C-alpha positions as CSV (number, residue, x, y, z in Angstrom):
1,M,-35.1,6.0,-28.7
2,S,-33.0,2.9,-28.4
3,E,-30.0,4.7,-29.9
4,K,-30.3,7.5,-27.4
5,Y,-30.5,5.0,-24.5
6,S,-27.4,3.2,-25.9
7,K,-25.5,6.5,-26.1
8,R,-26.4,7.4,-22.6
9,K,-25.4,4.0,-21.4
10,L,-22.0,4.2,-23.0
11,A,-21.5,7.8,-21.7
12,G,-22.4,6.6,-18.2
13,S,-20.0,3.7,-18.5
14,S,-17.2,6.1,-19.5
15,I,-17.9,8.5,-16.7
16,T,-18.0,5.6,-14.2
17,T,-14.6,4.4,-15.5
18,V,-13.0,7.8,-15.3
19,V,-14.3,8.5,-11.8
20,S,-13.2,5.1,-10.6
21,L,-9.7,5.6,-12.2
22,S,-9.4,9.1,-10.7
23,L,-10.3,7.9,-7.2
24,V,-7.9,4.9,-7.3
25,L,-5.1,7.1,-8.8
26,F,-5.8,9.7,-6.1
27,M,-5.5,7.1,-3.4
28,L,-2.2,5.8,-4.9
29,G,-0.8,9.4,-5.3
30,L,-1.8,10.3,-1.7
31,L,-0.1,7.2,-0.4
32,A,3.0,8.0,-2.4
33,I,3.1,11.5,-0.9
34,I,2.7,10.2,2.6
35,V,5.6,7.8,2.0
36,L,7.8,10.5,0.5
37,K,6.9,13.0,3.2
38,T,7.6,10.4,5.9
39,R,11.0,9.8,4.5
40,K,11.7,13.6,4.3
41,L,10.5,14.0,7.9
42,S,12.7,11.1,8.9
43,D,15.7,12.8,7.3
44,N,14.9,16.1,9.1
45,V,14.7,14.3,12.4
46,K,18.1,12.6,11.8
47,E,19.6,15.9,10.7
48,N,18.5,17.6,14.0
49,I,20.7,15.2,15.9
50,A,23.6,17.4,17.2
51,I,27.1,16.3,18.0
52,Q,29.0,18.6,20.3
53,I,32.8,18.8,19.9
54,I,34.4,20.1,23.1
55,L,37.7,21.9,22.3
56,N,40.8,22.1,24.4
57,D,41.1,25.3,26.4
58,N,44.5,26.1,24.9
59,A,43.2,25.8,21.3
60,K,44.1,28.9,19.2
61,E,41.5,30.8,17.2
62,V,43.4,30.2,13.9
63,S,43.4,26.4,14.5
64,I,39.7,26.4,15.5
65,Q,38.8,28.3,12.3
66,R,40.8,25.8,10.3
67,L,39.0,22.9,12.0
68,S,35.6,24.5,11.3
69,K,36.4,24.9,7.6
70,T,37.5,21.2,7.5
71,L,34.3,20.1,9.1
72,D,32.2,22.2,6.8
73,A,33.8,20.4,3.8
74,A,33.4,16.9,5.3
75,D,31.0,14.6,3.5
76,Y,29.1,13.7,6.6
77,V,28.5,17.3,7.9
78,K,25.3,19.2,7.0
79,S,26.1,22.3,9.1
80,T,28.4,23.6,11.9
81,E,28.1,26.2,14.7
82,F,31.1,27.5,16.7
83,I,30.3,28.5,20.2
84,T,32.8,30.3,22.3
85,K,33.1,29.6,26.1
86,E,31.6,33.1,26.7
87,E,28.6,32.3,24.5
88,A,28.2,28.9,26.2
89,A,28.2,30.5,29.6
90,K,25.6,33.1,28.5
91,R,23.3,30.3,27.2
92,L,23.7,28.3,30.4
93,Q,23.0,31.4,32.5
94,E,19.7,31.9,30.6
95,D,18.7,28.3,31.1
96,L,19.6,28.3,34.8
97,G,18.2,31.7,35.5
98,E,21.3,32.7,37.6
99,D,24.9,33.8,37.2
100,F,27.0,30.7,38.1
101,I,30.2,32.5,37.1
102,D,29.9,34.9,40.0
103,F,29.3,32.0,42.3
104,L,32.3,29.9,41.0
105,G,34.5,32.9,40.3
106,Y,35.5,31.6,36.9
107,N,34.0,30.2,33.7
108,P,34.4,26.4,33.7
109,L,32.9,25.9,30.2
110,L,35.0,25.3,27.1
111,S,34.5,26.5,23.5
112,S,32.8,23.9,21.2
113,I,31.6,23.2,17.7
114,N,28.1,21.8,17.2
115,I,27.7,19.8,14.0
116,H,24.6,18.4,12.4
117,L,25.1,15.3,10.3
118,K,23.6,14.5,6.9
119,A,20.7,12.1,7.3
120,E,22.5,9.1,5.8
121,Y,25.3,9.4,8.4
122,A,23.0,9.8,11.4
123,N,23.2,6.1,12.5
124,T,25.1,4.2,15.1
125,D,27.7,2.6,12.8
126,S,28.6,5.9,11.1
127,L,28.8,7.8,14.4
128,I,31.3,5.4,15.8
129,W,33.9,6.1,13.1
130,I,33.0,9.8,13.0
131,E,33.7,10.1,16.7
132,K,37.0,8.3,16.3
133,D,37.9,10.6,13.4
134,L,37.1,13.7,15.5
135,L,38.9,12.6,18.6
136,S,42.1,12.0,16.5
137,N,42.4,15.8,16.2
138,K,44.6,17.4,18.9
139,L,42.2,20.3,19.3
140,V,39.3,18.0,20.3
141,K,39.0,17.2,24.0
142,E,35.7,15.3,23.9
143,V,32.8,14.4,21.5
144,V,29.4,14.4,23.1
145,Y,26.1,13.1,21.7
146,Q,23.2,11.0,23.0
147,K,24.0,7.5,21.8
148,S,20.8,6.0,23.2
149,M,18.6,8.6,21.5
150,V,20.3,8.0,18.1
151,S,19.7,4.2,18.4
152,M,16.1,4.8,19.5
153,I,15.3,7.2,16.7
154,N,16.8,4.9,14.0
155,E,15.0,1.8,15.3
156,N,11.6,3.6,15.5
157,L,12.0,5.1,12.0
158,K,12.9,1.7,10.6
159,K,9.8,0.1,12.2
160,I,7.6,2.9,10.8
161,S,9.1,2.6,7.3
162,I,8.6,-1.2,7.2
163,V,4.9,-0.8,8.3
164,I,4.3,1.9,5.7
165,L,6.0,-0.1,2.9
166,I,3.9,-3.3,3.7
167,F,0.7,-1.2,3.8
168,S,1.7,0.5,0.6
169,G,2.3,-2.7,-1.2
170,L,-1.0,-4.2,-0.2
171,L,-2.9,-1.0,-1.1
172,M,-1.1,-0.9,-4.5
173,L,-2.3,-4.5,-5.3
174,I,-5.8,-3.7,-4.3
175,A,-5.8,-0.5,-6.3
176,L,-4.5,-2.2,-9.4
177,A,-7.2,-4.9,-9.1
178,L,-9.9,-2.3,-8.7
179,I,-8.8,-0.4,-11.8
180,N,-8.6,-3.6,-13.8
181,N,-12.0,-4.8,-12.7
182,T,-13.6,-1.4,-13.5
183,I,-12.2,-1.4,-17.0
184,R,-13.2,-5.0,-17.6
185,L,-16.8,-4.2,-16.5
186,S,-16.8,-1.3,-19.0
187,I,-15.6,-3.5,-21.8
188,Y,-18.1,-6.2,-20.7
189,S,-21.0,-3.8,-21.5
190,K,-19.6,-3.5,-25.1
191,R,-18.9,-7.2,-25.7
192,F,-21.7,-7.5,-28.3
193,I,-20.3,-4.6,-30.3
194,I,-16.9,-6.3,-30.3
195,K,-18.3,-9.6,-31.5
196,T,-20.4,-7.9,-34.2
197,M,-17.4,-6.1,-35.6
198,Q,-15.5,-9.4,-35.6
199,L,-18.3,-11.2,-37.4
200,V,-18.5,-8.7,-40.2
201,G,-14.8,-9.3,-40.9
202,A,-12.9,-6.6,-38.9
203,T,-9.4,-7.6,-37.8
204,Q,-8.5,-7.9,-34.1
205,S,-6.1,-4.9,-34.2
206,F,-8.8,-2.8,-36.0
207,I,-11.4,-3.7,-33.3
208,R,-8.9,-3.2,-30.4
209,R,-7.6,0.2,-31.5
210,P,-10.6,2.4,-30.7
211,F,-11.1,0.7,-27.3
212,V,-7.4,1.1,-26.4
213,I,-7.4,4.8,-27.5
214,Q,-10.5,5.4,-25.4
215,G,-8.9,3.5,-22.5
216,I,-5.8,5.7,-22.7
217,K,-8.0,8.9,-22.8
218,H,-9.8,7.6,-19.7
219,G,-6.4,7.0,-18.0
220,I,-5.3,10.6,-18.8
221,Y,-8.6,12.1,-17.6
222,G,-8.6,10.1,-14.4
223,A,-5.0,11.1,-13.7
224,V,-5.7,14.8,-14.3
225,I,-8.7,14.6,-11.9
226,A,-6.6,12.7,-9.4
227,I,-3.7,15.3,-9.6
228,S,-6.2,18.1,-9.1
229,M,-7.5,16.4,-6.0
230,L,-4.0,15.8,-4.7
231,I,-3.1,19.5,-5.2
232,G,-6.2,20.5,-3.3
233,V,-5.4,18.1,-0.4
234,L,-1.8,19.5,-0.2
235,S,-3.0,23.1,-0.2
236,F,-5.5,22.4,2.5
237,A,-2.9,20.5,4.6
238,Q,-0.4,23.3,4.3
239,K,-2.9,25.8,5.5
240,Q,-3.7,23.7,8.5
241,L,-0.1,22.7,9.2
242,P,2.3,25.5,7.9
243,E,5.3,23.3,9.0
244,L,4.6,21.1,6.0
245,V,5.9,23.9,3.7
246,E,9.4,23.1,4.9
247,L,9.0,19.5,3.7
248,Q,7.7,20.6,0.3
249,D,9.7,19.4,-2.7
250,E,8.4,20.8,-6.0
251,K,10.6,18.6,-8.1
252,M,9.5,15.5,-6.2
253,L,5.8,16.5,-6.6
254,T,6.2,17.2,-10.3
255,T,7.8,13.8,-10.8
256,L,5.1,12.1,-8.8
257,F,2.3,13.8,-10.8
258,G,4.1,12.6,-14.0
259,V,4.2,9.0,-12.6
260,V,0.5,9.2,-11.8
261,I,-0.3,10.1,-15.4
262,I,2.0,7.3,-16.7
263,I,0.4,4.7,-14.3
264,G,-3.1,5.8,-15.4
265,I,-2.2,5.4,-19.1
266,I,-0.4,2.1,-18.8
267,I,-3.0,0.4,-16.5
268,S,-5.9,1.6,-18.7
269,W,-4.0,0.5,-21.9
270,V,-3.1,-2.9,-20.7
271,S,-6.4,-3.7,-18.9
272,T,-8.4,-2.5,-22.0
273,A,-6.3,-4.5,-24.4
274,L,-6.6,-7.7,-22.3
275,A,-10.3,-7.3,-21.8
276,V,-11.0,-6.8,-25.5
277,R,-8.8,-9.8,-26.4
278,K,-10.9,-11.9,-23.9
279,Y,-14.1,-11.1,-25.8
280,L,-12.5,-11.5,-29.2
281,R,-11.7,-15.1,-28.2
282,L,-15.1,-15.9,-26.9
283,K,-17.7,-17.6,-29.0
284,A,-20.9,-15.7,-29.8
285,D,-23.0,-18.1,-27.6
286,D,-20.8,-17.5,-24.6
287,L,-21.3,-13.7,-24.6
288,H,-24.6,-14.2,-22.7
289,Y,-22.9,-15.8,-19.7
């Protein structure tokens, strides 16, 4: 009867450890996804900032095509779109709801090239030299973009990133402490077994080995459960917000899941080894306190 009770107690301790590990790893994984998604969303916002290059009216089609190809090959350009003066007039007519060309008697608009920058170049400092570089071309009459909006977007994204990083750091410390304490409590319930093995002559490495192996297994089980929960949350989120599919990065998620497993193994391994070592160093009389 006593043996069955002991087995149930050990099984309950293992289940509690795995569940606690899975919840904490799930929390860390979810936080990592939020941080990575926020960064990707930030890049998307920056890459939606458009720069309009107004071309001279006497620019020839061959020269414009050459300029477009040069821009497409530029390190800072993500995409380009050439808009003829006729297309620009058509778009403006649709926005205004009336034909301004008939009223004016001519088309005052000029052909242009809209470019979207890569995220790392969508900042005030980079835009200054990009604007100078574009204006040095004889085909370019004017470079138009919303400078105040660029500054505002970058400042707000920077503030959000700092807040998320601070919150992530604090949550990481709390999570690691929770995992460590959970494993220590699990080992605490087995402290008499550890001391008994030591008293009958077993070496420290021999005693530590099965506990560490079990700890690693707990870490793997907890990580697998956490990953399953993360996949479920992501699937649910994508059904509710289809726009999130565009931010999906399979390679990033695969790497993240691998990191979750590694973190689960390392934390369980280290915490178990340290906890066992603590009780190996204690005297038999101190185990009751």
